[in-house]
N, C-alpha and C positions, 0 to 999 in steps of 0.2 A: 398786165392784161394784154392779150394778143387777139387780134381780130381774125375770126374765121368766117366762112360763108354763113354759118348758123351758130346759134348758141344753145347750150343744154336746156336752160330755162327750168321751169317747174321746181321740183325739190332739189335739183342739182345745180341751181343757178349760182351757188357759191363757187363752183369751179370756173364760172365765166368771169368772175370778178376777183382778180388777183393783183398783187402789187409786187412785180418783179418775181413772180412764180410762187412765193409763199402765200398760202390762203389765209386771210384774216379769220380768226376763230372766235374771239370774245372781246368785247369792248364795253366799258361802262357807258351808260346812257346819260351824258351830260353830268350835271351835279347831283343827280338822283342816285339812290343806292341800287337801282336796277342795272342788270348786266345782260346785254344781248349776247347770247351764247349759240354759236353754230354759224358756219359760213352762209347757209341759205337765209337765215334770219337777218344776218348782217347785210346781205345783198338786198333784202326787202327794205331794210331801213335806209340804205343808200338810195334806192329807187324812190322811196317815200320823200326823203329830204330833197331829192333832186326834182320831185314833182313829175316823174315819168312812170310808165307802167311796165317797161321791159328793159332788159340789158341792151337790146338792139337800139331802142329809142334813146337810151342814155348815151350810147356811143355816137349815134348820128346827130342828136339834137344838142347834147350838152358837152360832148368831148370833141366835136368837130372831126370825127373819124380818127383822132390821134389817140391810139391805145397803147403806146409804148410807155413802159414804166421806167425806162432808162433814157438818158440823154442820147446814148448811142444805141439805137434799136437793134443793131446787129449783135449786141451782147445777150439778147434774150435767148434763154434755153429752157426747155421743158423736160423734166425728169419725173416720170410717174413713180409712185411708191408701191405699186402692185407687183410683187415678185412672182405671181402665178401667171403672168402674161406669157404667151407662147414663145416670145422672143428671148426670154430670160433663160440662159443656160448656166449650169453649174456642175463642176466636178471637184470633189474634195481634194483631188491631187493637183488642182490648178495652183499656180503661184498666185499669191494674193493680188499682185499688181495686174493680173489678168482676169480678175473677177469682173462680172458684168457691172456696168456703172450703177445700176439700180441697187445692187447689193452694197456697194461702197457708199452710196448716197443716203440710204434709208435712215441711218441713225445720226446723221449730221444735225446739229441743233437748228431748229427752225421755229420752235414754239417758245415765245418769251412771255412771262407774266409777272405781275407785281403783287397780285392778291390771290394766291392759289386757294385760299379758303373760300373764295366766292365762286370758284369753278366747280360746281357740284353736279353738273349734268354731263356735258360732252367732254370727251378727251381725258377722262379720269386716268386711264393707264399711262398716257403720255405725261400728264401732270405728275403722277406718282413717280415715274422714272426720273424725271428732271429733279424732283425734290430728293429722291433716294440718293442720287449721285452727289448732289450738292451737300447733303447732310453727311454722307459717308466721307467725302473729301474733307469736310470741316472736322469731323471726328478723328480722321487719320492724322491730321496736322496737329492735333492737341493731345491725343492719347499716347500713352507710353506703350500700349499694346500694339503688336503688329498682326494680331490674329483677326483677319477680316471677318470670318464667319462669326466669331464671338462678338464683334462689334455690331453687326447687323442683326444679331439675335438678342441683343441686350435690351432690357426694359427701357433704358434711357433713349435708345434709338427709336424703339417702337413708339414711345410717348411723343417724341419730337415730331416724327413723321405723321403720326395720327393727329396730333394737334394742329400741325401746319395745314393739313389737307381737310380737316374735319372728317376723318375717316376712322371707322371702328378699328381697334387694334387687331381683331380677328381678320379683318379684310387686309390690313397691312401685312400680317403674317402670311396670308394666302398669296398675295401679290409677290412677296419676297420669295416664297417657295417656288412658284412657277417660273419666276425670272431666273432663279438659281438653277432650275432644271435645264433651261435653255443655255445658260452660261456654261454650265459644266458639260452639257452635251455638245456644244461647239459646232463644228462642221457637220457632224452626223445629224444633230438636231435641225440644222439649217436646211439640209437636203429635203426634208419633208414639206418645206414651204415653197420650193422652187418649181415653176412650171405648172401645168394643169392640175397635178395632184395636190397642189397647195391652195387651190381656189377656195376661198372662204375660211381657211384655217386661222387666219389672223384677224378675223372680224370680231372676235370676243376679247375681253380683257385678258383672259387666261392665254389664249392663242397668241395675241399680240405681244404680251410680256415674255412668253417663251421664245418667240422669234427675236425679240429685242435682246434677250440674254445670249442667244446663239450668235447674233450679229456683233455683240460686244466682244465675244471671244475671238471672232474672226478679225475684228478691227485691232485687237490687242495681242493677237497671235496665240495666246494661251490663257486659260482660266487661272485666276490667281486665288 
């Protein structure tokens, strides 16, 4: 958490309350089966438990102005996930080491969970992608087949992914389809998300998974 002259507050208060830059997303509520899902709702719970009404009051009254998430505050860095920002540039001819930091950062793992079946509202595409790669890696390590497409289209894979997420198999198929469109499109698909022309394109599950597929190819140099 880093202190600024003002805080977002209202529905975006989750952006004000971070721990070393990752934004807390979902946390079980004590020993109950309830799950608080979403950064803003988590921020509300922190304020409630702290008996304060705003992020500013939390910082001033409870944290004593100390908002560093690290022992060495100089290590704090902020990297936004929005590729449609005016400052993000991209040329498909660029060497990968010269890509804008946001492009290289976006797919790094930052979301960790232990009960994906309980995450039924926010962050479904991100949860899907994490489970997808986990199950695919597991299948590749045990299967005698090296045909990736056959693996991810198999009934066994569909059922495991569907059961883990409590997601209908039709939705699993749709999510895989759009992710593969982005993955196979690679650099060309990524271009449509960069700069002002990409504003809002990744706001839906379909758009985000297409972007994620394209970024996967960029990170791994070629679609497999």
